[in-house]
C-alpha positions in Angstrom: 73.8 6.8 -57.2 70.2 7.8 -56.6 69.4 8.5 -53.3 66.9 6.4 -51.3 64.1 8.4 -49.1 63.8 6.1 -45.9 60.5 6.2 -44.0 61.9 7.7 -40.7 60.2 4.9 -38.6 61.8 2.6 -40.9 65.4 4.4 -40.1 64.0 4.6 -36.1 63.9 -0.1 -36.3 67.5 -0.2 -38.0 68.9 1.9 -35.2 67.2 0.2 -33.2 67.5 -3.4 -34.7 70.7 -2.8 -35.1 72.8 -1.3 -32.5 75.9 -3.6 -31.8 74.1 -6.5 -29.1 70.4 -5.6 -28.7 69.4 -8.2 -31.3 70.9 -10.8 -29.0 69.5 -9.4 -26.2 65.9 -10.0 -27.7 66.8 -13.1 -28.6 67.7 -14.6 -25.4 64.8 -13.4 -23.4 62.8 -14.2 -26.2 63.3 -17.2 -23.7 61.0 -15.5 -20.9 61.8 -13.7 -18.1 65.3 -13.3 -17.4 67.9 -11.6 -14.2 71.0 -9.6 -15.4 73.6 -12.1 -14.4 71.9 -14.7 -16.8 71.8 -12.8 -19.4 75.3 -11.4 -19.4 77.0 -15.6 -18.9 74.8 -16.4 -21.9 76.2 -13.7 -24.4 79.5 -12.8 -24.5 79.1 -8.8 -23.5 80.8 -6.9 -21.3 77.8 -5.3 -18.1 78.6 -2.1 -18.9 77.2 -2.7 -22.0 73.9 -5.2 -21.6 73.3 -2.1 -18.7 73.4 0.5 -21.4 71.3 -2.1 -24.2 69.1 -2.8 -21.3 68.4 0.7 -20.6 67.4 1.8 -24.8 65.5 -0.7 -24.5 63.0 -0.4 -22.2 63.1 3.9 -22.8 62.1 2.2 -26.0 59.4 -0.2 -24.6 60.9 -3.8 -26.0 62.2 -4.7 -22.2 60.4 -4.5 -19.0 62.3 -4.0 -16.3 61.0 -5.3 -12.5 62.3 -4.4 -8.9 61.2 -7.1 -6.8 61.8 -5.9 -3.0 63.1 -9.0 -1.6 66.0 -9.1 0.0 68.6 -9.3 -1.5 66.5 -7.0 -4.3 65.6 -9.3 -7.8 65.4 -8.0 -11.1 64.4 -9.1 -13.6 64.4 -8.6 -17.2 61.3 -9.8 -20.1 60.3 -8.5 -23.5 57.0 -6.1 -23.8 54.3 -6.9 -26.6 56.3 -4.9 -27.9 59.4 -6.3 -27.7 57.8 -9.9 -28.1 56.6 -8.6 -31.8 60.1 -9.0 -33.0 60.3 -12.6 -32.6 59.5 -13.2 -35.8 61.7 -10.9 -37.4 64.8 -12.8 -34.9 63.6 -15.8 -35.6 63.3 -14.7 -39.9 67.3 -13.5 -39.6 67.9 -16.6 -37.8 67.0 -19.1 -40.7 68.9 -16.7 -42.8 71.9 -17.0 -41.2 71.2 -20.0 -41.0 70.9 -20.5 -45.0 73.6 -18.0 -46.0 76.9 -17.4 -43.2 78.4 -20.3 -43.9 79.9 -21.8 -40.2 83.8 -20.9 -41.0 82.5 -17.4 -41.6 81.4 -17.2 -38.0 84.4 -15.5 -36.2 84.0 -14.9 -32.3 85.2 -11.3 -32.0 88.3 -9.7 -31.0 87.8 -9.3 -27.0 85.0 -11.8 -26.8 84.8 -13.2 -23.1 83.6 -17.0 -24.1 84.5 -19.0 -27.1 81.6 -19.4 -30.1 78.9 -21.7 -29.2 
């Protein structure tokens, strides 16, 4: 089998977007800025893993974490310009899925918190 030379930047982007839950977190944030609890309620993901992914996305410059000095402190997450630039990729994946993934192929993951919508 022939080896493929992957561009390091393409590999890096696939590593980022291909991490479990990352694409769905970005998809959720395409709706606009949200608090942690809103994202957590929308996705069947543990709080620990969501926190980990949001930190990774923040380090990559894809998500912005804003802290508002209120009582109690309010923290909000939103997409940066770099994150919003992924919208076409996410929407194209959604369109591909709508065309090629049959409804019966969508099985809830073991241990998911909620049934699929």
